[in-house]
N, C-alpha and C positions, 0 to 999 in steps of 0.2 A: 318575440313580439315586435320585431323591427318594423313590420309593415303597418302597425296601428297608427302612428303619427302620420304616415303617408296617407293612410286611408281617410284620416280626418280632413286633410287638405283636399283629397279627391272628392270628398263629399261637398266641400265648399265650391269647388270648381263645377261639379255637377249641378249644384243649385244655380249658379250663375248661367251655366249652359242651358238650363231648362227655361230661362227667361227668354232665350231667343225664339222659343216657340210662340211668343206673342205675335211675331211678324206674320207667320203663316195663319195663325188664328184670325188676325185682322183681315188678311186677304180672303180667307174662307168665308168669314162673316159678311164682308162686302159683296162677294160674288155669289153667296148662297150655295157654295159647292159642298160636296159630300166629305170634305176633309175637316169640317168644322169640329164635330164631336170627337173624332179620333185625336185631334190635337189638344182639345180641351182636357180629354181624359188623360192623354200622355202628360200634359203639364201638371195636372194634379198628382199623378203617379210619381213622376220624377222629382217634383218639389217635395212632396211628402216623404219619399224614401230618402232624399238627400238630407232633409232636416233631421229625420230620425237617425241616420247614420252619423251626422255631425254630433248629435247629443250623446250617442253611445261612445263615441271615440273622443269626446272632449277631454276626459281626464288624461289622455295620452299625448295631448298637444305639446309640442316642443319645437325649437328651432331645428331646421333640417340640416343634417350633416351632408358632406359632399357626395357620399355614395347614395344618399336618399334621393338625390336628383335623378339618377338613373331609374330608380324604382318608381318615382313619381311620374316621369315622362312615359315610361312603358305602361304603367297602370292607367295613365290618362288616355293613351291611344287605344287601350283595350276597353276602358270603361265608356268613353264618349260614343263610340259606334254602337255600344249596347243601348245608350240612351237615344241615339239617333234613329235606331231601327224601331222603336216603340210606336211612333205614329204610323209607320208603314205596315206593321203587323196588325194594328187596331183597324186600319183602313181596309185591308185585304186579308181575309182569313185564308186565302189561297197562297199567301206568301209565307212559307215556313220560316222559323227563326233563322236557320242557317243562311237562307238567301237574303232575308232582311238585314241580318248582321253584315253580310257581304256588301250590300248596297250601302249601309252606313259606313263601313270601313272604306269602301271605294270613294265615297264622297269626301270624307274627312282627310284621307291621304292624298286627295286630289288625283286619284288613279283615273276615274271616269268610266270604268267598266260598269255594266249594268245587267241586271237580270230581269228587268221590266220590258216586256215586248212592245206594248202600244203606248208610247209616251204621249202621243197627241190626245188621247182620251183621258189622260191623268188629270185630276183636279188641279187647278192653278196653284192651290196651297201646297199640294205635294210636290209639284214641279219646283216651286220656289224654295221649299225646304231642301230639296236635293242640291240646288245650287247655292243655297246658303252654306251648306256643309262643305261644299268646294271652297267657298270664299273664307270661311272660318278656319278651315285647315290649311289654306294656302300658305300664309306666312308662318303658320304653326300656332295652334291654340295655346301653346305654352308661352309664346312671346306675349300674347294678350294677358295671360295669367300673371306673367312677370310684371307687367305694368300695373296690375291690380293688387297682387299679393302683398307688396310692401305697405299698401294702405291698411292691410289687415294685420300688420306687424310681423310679417313673414319674410325672411331673406329670399333673394331671388337669383343672385348671380350664379350659383351652382346649377340652377335649373336651365338658365339661358345657355350656359356652356355645355350642358349635357345634350340639349336638343338641337341647337342651332348648327347647321352644317358648315364645314369648311373654315377658312381663315377668319371669317367675321366673328367667330366665337372668341377670339382673343383681341378683338379691336373694339374699343369702346368709342362710339361716335360722340357720346357725351359722358361726362364724369360718372353720372349715376345710371345704373342699368335701367331704371324705370323710364328715364328720359330717352335712352336708347330705343327701348321697345316702342315708346309712344311716337318717336319720330319715324320709325320704320312703318308703323301702322298708318301714320298720317300720309306718307308717301304712297303706300298701298291703297288706301282709301281714295286719295286724290286721283290716282291713275284709274281706278275703277270708275269713278264718276266721269272722267273725261271719255273713257271708252264707251260708257253707256250713252252719253250725249252724241257721240259720233255715230254709233250704231243706229240710234234713233233717226238721225239726219239722213242715214243711208237707206232708210226704208223699213227698219224693223218697228214693230209695235213697242210701246213702253215696257210691257212685261217681258218680251223676248229680248229687248235691249238690256234690261236689268240682269236677267238670268245669264245671258251670254257674256256680258261684261264681267260678272263675277267668275264665270267659268274660264274666261280668257286670261285675266290677270293672275288668277290662281293656278293656271295650267291644269285645271281640272277636267276640261273637255266634255262636260255634261252638256246636253242640249234639251230643249223643250219638245223636240220633234224626233221621230223614229229615224227619219232620214238625215238627222244631224244638220250641219250647216248647208248641205246640198239642198235642203228644203228651200232655201232662199234664192239659189242660183244667181247670186249677185257678185260680180267682181269687186264692187266697192266694199261690200261687207267683208268679203274675203281678205281684201287688202288691209282694212282696219284691224281685223283679227290677227293677221300676220304680225303687224307692228306691235300689238299689245302682247301677243305670245312671246315675241322676242324681248319685250321690256320685262315680262314676268320671268324670263330665263336669264336675266341679267342680275348680277349682284346688287341687292337693294342698298348696300352701303355706297355703291357707285351712283345710284339714283340720288341718294341724300346729299352726297358731296356735290354732285352737279347742280342740284337745286339750291343748296345753301350757298354755293359760290357763284351761282348764276353764270355757269360756264360749262360748255360742252367738252372741255379739255379732259375732264374726269373720265369720260367715255373713251376718248382716244388713248389715254394713258393706261387703260385697263387691258393688258395684254391677253387676258383670258377672254374678254369680250371680242377682241379683234380675231382671236383664233376661232371662236364660235361662229362669228359672222362669215369669216373666210371659208370655213368648211361647208357651211350651209349654202353659200353662194356657189361654190365650185360644184357641190353635189347637185344643186338645182339646175345649173346649166347643163351639166353632163347627163343627168338622168332624163332631162327633157329631150335632149338630142337622141338618147337611146330609145325612148318611147316612140318618138317620131320615126326612127329607123325601123323599129319593130312593127310599125303600122298600128299602134294602139290609139294614136290620135292623128288626124289628117295633116296638121301643120304644127310648126314649132311653137308658135305663140299659145295655142290651145294647150299643148302639152306642158308648156312653161307655167301656165296659170294653174293647172291642176297639180302639177308636181310641186310647185313652190308652196302652195297652201298645205298640202297633205305631208310634204317633207318637213316643213317647219313645225307643223302640228305634232307629228310623231316624233321628230328629232328632239323637240323641246319637252317631250313627255306630257303634251297637253291632251291630245286624243280626239280633237275635232276631225271631221271627215267630210269631204264633199263628193267623193268618188269611192267606189268599191276598189280600193287599191289592192285588195287581195286577189283580184282577177288580173292584175298587171303581171308582166313577166316576173317570175319569182325573185330575180336578182334585185329588182327595185324595192319591193316592200322588205326584204331581208336587210338591205343596206339601211333603210329608214329605221328599222328596229335596232340595228347595230349603233346608229348614230344616237338613239335615245339613251344609250348606255353612258355617253360621256359629254354630250353637247352642252348641257346646262352649266352655267357658272356656279361656283360655290357662293353661298349667301343669297341664292335665288330661291324661288319656290319650286323649282323643278327636282326631279329625282335622278337616279343613276349614280355613276361614279363621280361625275363632275369633271368639267374641263380643267380645273386647277390640278386635280390629281393625274389626269391624263398627261398634262404638260410635264408634271414632275416625272412621271414614268418615262416619257420619251426622252427628257433631258438626262435622266439617270442611265438609260440605255446608251445614249451617246457618250456619256462620261465613262461608262465601262469599256466602250470601244477604244476611247483615248487611253485609258489605263492599260489595256492590253498592248497597245503600240508603244506607249511611253509610260512605263511603270512608276517612274519618279515624278511624273507631272502632277501638279496641284491645280485642279480646276473646280473651284466652288460653283455650286449651282445657284442660279438666280432666276426668279420669277417676278415679273413686274419691277425689275431693277433691284429687288431685295434678295439678299442671301437666304437660302432655305437651310435651316439647321438639319444636321444629320438625323436626329431623332424624328423630325417631321417626315423626312424621306422614308425611314423605316416604317413609320406609322402608315404612310400612304401605300407603300408596297404591301404591308400586311393587310390593309383594308381591301385592296384590289384582289389579292389572293383569296381572301375570305368571301368576297363578292362572287367570284367565279365558282368557288366551292358550293356556295348556296344555290347558284343557278343549276349546277349539276345535280345536286341532291333533290331539289324541287322538281326538276325535269324528270328524273328517274322515278320519283314518286308518282307523277301523272302518267308516265309510261306504264308503270306497274298497275295503274288503275284501268288500263285499257285503251287510253287515247293514242292517236298516232303521234309520230315524232314532231311534225311541224306544228300541230295544235298544242302539244305539250310544251315545246321549247318557246313558242311565241307567247303562250299564256304566261309562262314564268317570267320572260323578259318584260312583257307588258306589265305584269304585276310588281315585280321588284323594282322596276324603274318608274312605277306609278304613271304608266303611259297610256293606259286605256285599251283599245282594241288590239287583238292579236291577228294571227293568220289562220288559214284553214276554217274550221267550223265556227271560230270566234272572231272572224274578221269584221270589217265595217258593216257588212250586210247582215251579220248575225249578232248574238250576245252570249253572255255566259249562263243563260238559263238552261242551256243544253247540258251543263255539267251536273254530275251527281253531287250529293252532299259531301263525300270525302274529297272530291276534286275541288269543290268550292272552298273547303277549309285549307287546302294546300295553297290556293291562290290568295286567300285572306291572310295567311301567315306570311307569304311572300310580300304582300303589300305593306304589312306592319314592319317587317324587317327592312324593307327598302326605304320606307319613309323615315325610320329612325336610324338609318345608316348603319345597320347591322350590329355594331359594337354595343349600342345602348340597350339592345334586346339580349344579345347572346351573353353579355357580361352577367346577366341575372342567373344564367345557367351554370356558372362556375362555383364550385365550393368556396373559393376564396372570398367571394362577395358576401356570403352569409356568415362568415366567421366574424366574431366580435373583434 
């Protein structure tokens, strides 16, 4: 019965999560749109079931142990998409549970994939809800929970360490974990507000500015229009979104340090950030020249504009699009998908392997070359000027190996279902990296509505595993975890 105390905490979080439905309810009431009653019914259903579950599991309430953190994190990311899909199912009887759950998982994991064909005709409240899911999931709903749960008398450090990716998990920005979570969310919310104001000044409506700001800083990539950011056809809007996608892909601990010290030196000293920007800049310049040479665009500046936006969007695992890059020479979109595997910094809201792990992999490969030539040489590994312990190196190598094993397994699962290789592979990469659109039939000009229900479940599982960085989910499948 190990899961019952965790189930009690999940019920509490689900109750808090149901209160976020008040925002789309207010928008639906103000605009008299068709989402009002579905959201009201969803709020009553979710709040009522959460309270009932809390009451049933109350006798099993206890302080969480370290391993309970993994169970809670995975349970949270399985439960909340279930809650998130309720308004979608109540609004449209033509949206089966499988596809509604996929939409909820895509929103909360900031993947940005969708099965909804006509976004422009969707009620404002439903569109707002989808973008709120992006924003809530961006930093990780668990960090918000860690900021609140101590107030309920529940310890939180084990949860923060289980969910938060990369080296930030072992770095307290403040002595107390609640302060750490609060400061990260303040930075996150502040950047969202600045992005919203800039998008409004660049020509977006208030509603579009709010939604796209939430999707940009969370690297969620959802849009209020079926043609995505291409709907606006504005270099100014694209430039603003590029900046905030890069900010979302940067370690939020770096943002906090820069703001608290009122100095940009924190960014310069972040070797991971320098590597990310260097790779993106080189790729943008090179791919723009390639597309001009191939005749895809008439001049270099036009190519640079479209390549820069879509490259940063896919590379940072955001998922916005201004062009149907699936129709570009196949080398370009495949390289963009490859970059989504490792471009984002650890401690950011992006997905994939993360640049921190990629740097360790490259440095370890170089160290092995040195060892082959000079067996007695001692060459400690350093990242950002700090020595990387050997256990961390082994952990990184294990993670990367497991990541590619998951990619292979999921790809073969989709191939077995009858999809072609390009669609299968790109769907898995887009899902496990939480990057949004793929290639082939699920490129920027299409969506995942063409997938069968088994294919949708494969992508849903890939999104979950990618968001929780594999170990947090797969550890639950080991017999050792369930032994007392």
